[in-house]
N, C-alpha and C positions, 0 to 999 in steps of 0.2 A: 414694768416689764414682766413681773411675775403674773399679773392679771392677764396681760396680753397673751402669754404663753399657755394659759389654762385650756382654751379650746383645743389647741394642738395636742396637748397631753391627753385630753379626753378621747379624741378620735384615734389615738394610738393604743388605747386600752385593748387588751386581749382577755376577754372574760368567758367563763363557762357558758355554753349555749343550752337553752332549755331543751332543744331537739338536736343533739350533737350529730356532727357529720360522721359518716361511716363509709368504708370501702370494702367490698368483697370481691375476691378474684378467684377464678377457677379455669382450669384447662379441661376442655372436653375434646377427646380425640387429640387433634393437633391444633385446635382452635382456642386461643386465649380470650377469656371473657372477663369483663370488669363491670361492676355496678357501683356507682357513687350515689349516696342518698342521705337524707336526714331522718333521725329516729325520734319521733315524739312518743311520749308515754301516756297511758290512760289517765292516771291521776284521779281515779274514782269516777271518771266520766263514762257514759255509754257511747260507744264508738259508732258502730254501723247502724244506720237508721236514725242517727241523731247528730253527733259531731260530723260524721261522714254520711250524708244523705244517700239513700238508695236512688238509683237511676240518674245520678248526676256525675259529671266528669270530676274526678278527684286527682289532685297532684301526686297522690301516692306517697304520703309521708308529710314532711313539713319543709318550709323554705323552698329552695329550688327543686324543680321536678327531678326525679331520679334520672341518672344518665347511664345508659347501657352502651358499652363499647365492645364490639365484636371484631376481632382481627381476621375473621374469615366468614364465609356465608354460613347461615344458620337456619335450620328448619324449626319454626315455632308453631306448634300445633299443626304440623303438616304444611305450613306455608313458608316460603323463603323470605328471609330477611338478609339483605346483602351486608357485606362487611361495612362497618361504619360506626358512627356515634348517633344515639337517638335518645330523646326525652321519652319517659315512660309515664303514661297516664292510665288510670283504671276507672271503670264504671261499675261499682258494686251493685248487685241486684239482690233483692230479698228472696231467699229460698231457691236460688238458681245460679247458673253460671255468671261470672263477671265478664266484662269485656276489657281487653288490654289494648291500648293504642300506642304505637311507636311513631314518634314525630321527629322530623328532620331538624327542627329548631332546638338547639341544645342549650339555649339561654333563657328558658321559660321559668318564671317564678310562681306562676299560678295558672290554673286552667283557663282563666279569662283571657289570657294572652295567646292561647293556642289557636292556630288557624287550621281548619280541616284540610285545606289545600296542601298543607305541609305534612299531613299524616301519610306515612308510607306503608303501614300495615295495621290492621285491626283484627283481633282474633278473640274467640270465646275462651274463657278461662275456667276450668272446673273448680269447684269449691268443696271442701270437706271440713268437718269439725276438727278442732285442734285443742290441745291443752291451753289453758289460760295464759296469754302472753301479755305482759305489762307494757313492754316497749316494742314498737313496730319493728319488724324484722324482715329483711329480704335476704334469701340464702339460696345457694345451689345445693341440692340434695338428691338422694336416690341416684347416684352416679354409676354409670357403666362406661366401657371404653369409648363409645361414640354417642352417648346420650346422658341426659340428666333432667332435672326439673328446676325451674326458677320459681321459688316459693315466696309468697307475700303472706306474712302471718301477723295477726294482731287480734286482741281480745280473745275470742274462742273460734276464730275463723281463719282458714288457711286456703288461699287460692293458689293454684299451681299451674305452670305452663310446661308442656313437654318440649324439650330441646333435643335436637339431633343434628349431628354433623356427619359428613362423609370424609373420613380421613384416609380411606384406602388408597386412592391414587397417589397422594403425597407419601404415604407410608411405603408403598411399593417402590416408588422412585428412590426414596431414602435407602431402602434395602438393596436395590440394584447398585447404587453407588457404593454403599458400605461393603457389600460382599465382593465387589470388584477390586477393592483396595488391597494391594499386596500385603499391607500391614494388618489386615483383618484378623482378629483372634477368635478363639473358641466361643467367646461370649457373643460376638457378632453373628456367627452362624447359628448358635443355639436360639438367640432371640428371633432371628429371621425365620427359622424353622417353626418356632412356637407361633409366631404371628400368622404364618401361612396355614398352620393346622387350625388355629382358633377361628380363622375367617374363611375357611374352605377355599383357599386360593390355589391349591395344588399339592396333592399328597406326595407325588414323585419328587418335586422340588424340595419340599419340606424334609423328606427322607434323605436326600442328598446332602442338604445343609446339616442335618442332625448327625449324619455319619462323619462329615468333615469336622464338626465341632469336637466330637469324642476323639477323633484321630489326633487333634491338636493338643487336647488336654482333657483328661477324664475326670469329671466331677459327678456327684450323685444326681444333681439336677439336670445336667445336659445328657447324662445316660438315660434318665427317665424320659426326656424329650425324644431321644432316639427310640425308646420303647413305644411311646405314643405314636410316633410316625410309622413304626413297623406294624403296630396294631391297625392303624388307619389304612395301611396298605394290604391288610388281610394276612400279614405274616405273623400269626399269633404265636407260633413256636419261638420265633426270634424275639418277639415282644416279651414273652415270658422270661427268656434268658436275660435280656437286657434289663427288664424290670427287676428281676431278682438281684442282679448286680447293683442296681440303683439302691435297692433296699439295704444291702450290706454296706455300701458306701455311705449311705445316710446314717446308719447305726454307728459306723466308725467316726463320723463327724458329730455324733450325739444329737442328731436332729430326729428325735423320736416321732415327732408329728409327721414329718415327711415320710419316714420309714413306714409308719402305719398306713398313711394314705396310699403310698406306692404298693404296699402289700395287698390292699383291697382291690386295686386295679389289676394286679397280677393274678389274683384269684378269678376275676372276670375273664381275663384273657385265657387262662387255663381251661375254663369252661367252654370258651369259643374254640379253642384248639382241638377239643375232643369232638366237635360237631362235624 
């Protein structure tokens, strides 16, 4: 009985993988992105041009091809990738841009199983030199509110894709709902005002919300948002007054960094006020 049970025990083993699985998650704008992949290491080998030949489709790591999951539409190097799940393949080239292929079959373990008919997007991928990296890495880097980069890094090479999303329609809808809520507090109106200012969506509306926020509860940061809205409206005298109040409130809260930054903007507004 012991001998008969041995194969069953063997198949149940959970052992360390030479190329361990990894998952990286990132929100860009209002879009959630996930990459699942395996991470081989160099182990003294030459990677690009040898272990990974130039000009050939590479599974981009080890084991199963990486899986990219995007819960919203995504612009990849200026081309649209619809919400969904995709296998990711790359074609490294010597001395030039790589190609990155997104394929609709998410169960591929090697490039040999991939069918071109199932490719949904192929883009050029710029390459730059990087610090030596022992273990293959995929990461989201250089992030901004609606954009970032998807980076493939190994050996001394880094290929990177520009990612962009358009979160404005959803954000504006969320703001409309939030500011109409009778329970909306000073934080809601301050955040809404800041978003409108940062994205050039309407100075008059931003000023109205900033004033509403301060009227509900006065904090140094929402007072400074009001000052920014006043300056954006060309009301520099009002901006100076509100900005100076924000500086004093920040000092009272012992936020010296904010007080310094606010003071520098107030100095700019004073110069504009005299013009």
